[in-house]
N, C-alpha and C positions, 0 to 999 in steps of 0.2 A: 767478337770483342778483341780477339788477338791482333787484328789489324789496328784497332784503335789504340791498343797497348803499345804497339810498335810505334805508331805515329807520336803518341804522347811521349814516350821515351826519347825519341829523337828531337822533338820540340824542346822538352825540358832540358836536355843536355846540349841544346844549340848545335845540333849535328846535321850535316847535309844528308839529303835523302838519296839523291841519284848519282849514278856513275856513268861510265862511257857506254855500257851495254845495258839495255833495259827491256828488250823484246822478250816475249814469252819463251822462245826457243832458247835464249841465253839464260833464262832462269834456271832451267834444268842442267845446264852445263857447269858443273862444279869446278872445272879446271881453271876457270879464270874468275874466282870470286872478287878479287880486288876491283875489277873494273865494273862490277855490277852495281855498286853503291851499297850504302849501309841498309836502306829499307829492304831491298830484295835479299840481302844476306841475312838480315834479322828474320825476314819472313820465312826463308828456307830453314833457318835454325829453329824457329818456332814450330814449323810443320814437323821437323824432325823430332822435336821434344814433346809435342802435343799430340797424342794419338788421335784424339777426336777431330782435330783440324786436319791431320794427315789423311783421315778416312773419308772426310767430306770434300776435300780439295778436288779430287777428280770429278765430282758431280756438280761443282759450281760452274754456272755458265761463264764464258769468257768475258761477257760484258758485266759481270757482277763480282769480280775478284778484288775490287778496290785497290788495284795496284797501279792505276794510271796516274800520272802527275796531276791531272785535273781533279780527280776525286781525292787525292791526298791533299791538294790545296784547299778544296772544299771542306774537308774534315778539319784542317788546321784553322780555317776561318770560323768554323762553328765552334771549336774549342776556344779560340780567342774571344769570340762573343760571349761565351759562357763565363770566361774569366773576367772580362769587362763588366758584365752584369753582376758578378760577385762583388767586384770592386765598388760599383755604383751602389749596391745595397749596403755595403760596409760604410760608405761615406754618408748615406742617408741615415744610418744608425749610429753615427759618430756621436761623441759626448757633447760637442757643441752644436751639432747640426749644420756646421758651415765648413768651409775648406778654403785653402789657399791654392791659386793656380800658378804654375811655373812654366814658363815657355823659353825655349832656346832654339835658335836656328843654326844651321850649318849647311854648306854646299857639299853635295857629293862629287864623285869623280866626273860626272856628266854635266857638272855646273848647275845642278837643279838645287834650289833652295829647299831644305826640309826643316820642318819645325816640330819639335817634341812638345807634347802637352802632358804635363804631370800635375798631380794634385798632392797636397799635404794636408792631413787632418789628424784629429786625435780620437782614438777609439780605445776604450777601456784604460784610459790614462796613459796610453802609449802612442807617441807620435809615429804616424805611418806616412810614407811617401810612395806613390804608385804612378807608373807611367801609364797614361791612357792610350796614347797612340803617337805615331810619327806621321805627319801629313805633309804633302808637297804644297808650297806656296807658289801660286801663279804670279803674284804681285808682291812687292816688298814695302808698300806704303802702309801707314799705321791703321788707316781705315780698313783696308782689306784684312790685315792680320787680326784686327779686333773683331771684325765680322766673322772670320773663320774660326776663331777661338770660341766665340759665343754661340755660333751655329753648331759646332761640334759638341760642346757641352749640352746644348738642348737636344741633339740627336741622340746622345747616349743617355739622356734622362736626368741630367743634373740642372738645377735651377740657378740661373745667373744671380738671383737675389741672395743666394747662399754663399756667394764668394766673399770671403773675409778680407782677403789682400791678394795682391798680384806681384809676381816676381818675374822680371825679364832680364836677358843679357843685354 
């Protein structure tokens, strides 16, 4: 659970994970903590403060320490899916049972068009707005964008018939 808590802390606070040095040998080298990245530094700090983690750390197999970028990204994706399902549940339990979709596009530094997909709904008499995702657009015509929006809503479990209104830039 310590690993998950560290990842959650970094994600919630929008902090980077990795530094210049990420190998196992460099984890134990405390002389250059700044280049290790926040994840490894927090991991080392947590191990220092958590006696149980410190005691089991030497017995954890190398391939099960959850410190690799691939595993970290998989945990982040799982957490994001859990948050998304919480939002979908909230929308389905909204006061009116319907929602507004809001889309906006922008190009990144690599000249790739990205579209944000957000929803607005009322729950317990309070208007809520949530970002569902940011997705890359491969085409910029209206038919493709509409198909992408409707497909993504379907994929996450929202019914297009519950759309009350639409808002685009």
